[in-house]
N, C-alpha and C positions, 0 to 999 in steps of 0.2 A: 809452444807449438800451438797451432790453433784447433781447438777441438769443435768450434761451430762451424757448420756448413758455410760455404761462400755467401750464398743466398741469405742466409740470414745477417752475416755481416755487413753485406750490400745495404740490407735495411737498417740494420742499427747506425751506418753511415750516412744514411739519407736523413736521418732525424736529428744529428747531431749540425748545432747552428753553425754557419761559414766561420763566425769571428773564432769560435772553438776547434774546427775542424783542421786547420793547416797543420799544426805542430802534433796531430795525430798519425801523420806519416813517419813518424821517427819509431813506433812501435816495432814494427816489423816490415818485412819487404810486401807482404798480403795487405798491409794496412796502407804502405805506401801507395800500390796499385790501387785499391779501394778508393783513398782520399783524392788521387791524382783525377780518376775517372768522375768522381762526384764534383771535383770542382770544375773539371771541364763541362760537366753537364749544367752546372750552376749559370758558368758563363755563358754558356749557348741561351739557356733560358732568359738571364739578363739581357741579353741582346736581342731575343725576341721581343720581349717587354720593352725596351729602349724603342724598337721600331715602332711598336704600336702606339707609345706616347707620342713619338715625333711625328708621325701621322695625324693623330686627333688634333695635336698642337697647330700644323697645318691648315686643318680643317675648322679649327676655331678661329684661327688668325683671318682666314679667308672670309668665313663669315661675319667676322667683326667689321672688315672692310664694306661690305654689303649692308650691314644692320644700321637703319635710321632710329631705331626705338631706344632713346637714352637707357632704358630700363635692361632692354637685350643685350646692350653694350656694356652694361655694367656685370650684367651677369658673364658675360663672355671674357670680359677683361678677368674676371675673378677664376676663371675656369683657365683661362692662361696662363694665370699666376700660379694656379696650383697645378698644372703640367710642368712648368719651367722647375718648380720645387721636386717633382717626381722623376724628372730628366734628371736633375742633378745627382738625386740619390742612388739612380741608376748607373751614373757614370761613376760616382764614387765606389760604388758596389763592386763594378767590375774591376775599378782600379785596385782596390783593397785585392780581390782573388788574383789577379796578375802577380801583384808584388809579393804576395805571399807565395805563390808557385815558383816565383823565382827565387825568393830567398831561401825556399826550403829544396831547392834542386829538382822541382818536378818536370823541369820545362829541359828534357835530356838531349834534343839533338838542335843544332843551330838553327834550322828552319822553325821550329817552334819558338825560339827566342825571339828570332826576326819578326814573327808573326804577332807574338804578343807586345813586343815594342812598337812595331806598326798600329796594333789596336791601341795601346796607351796614346803614340803620338794621335792617332786620329780622334781618340775621346776629347784632348786638349783643343784639336783643330776645330771638331764639332763645337765644343763649349764655346770657343772664340767666334765661331759662325753662328752660333745660338743667339750669343750676347748682342752681335750685330743686327741679327733679325729682330731681336727685341727690341733695340734701341730704334730700329727704322718703323717698327711698329708703333711704338710710343709717339714718334713724330707723327705719324701719318694720322692719329688718332687725335692727337692736339690741334694738327692742321683741321680735322674734319670737325672738332668741336668748335673751332674758332670760325670756321666759314659757316656753321648754324649760328653761331652767336651774332655774328655780322648782319647774316640774313633777316634774324628775329627784330635786330634794332632797326632796320631799313624796313621791315614790315610796319613797326609800331612808330 
């Protein structure tokens, strides 16, 4: 039986690292509800972070096409590479939460399972789309550099 107030338990659960949180739902029904709510909260926050990273990625990609300065291109390429890594980390984090919620039975109705399965599928589709976009950007950069080199050779 719980002797601590529910609010205190909520604070405790909020400080438990996600990778250690999943199996705490087995302690009791109260902990099950606390862990489930916290994982949904973490999933929602991660989705917001992912949206922000993807927006930054699009912004830097657009700026890269408009930049003529090689130094600025290098900086933008590094920023894009960094954002790619951060997006991958968020995708993995969301997938881990989703898989563990499914594993520990925290998806109680069929609608939640469908929504989470759809989110997992969308994450995979998003990753495929992101890889396609990255390849396209790399080709555009290569073409732009090649055009500048030809232009410089013609000048000299």
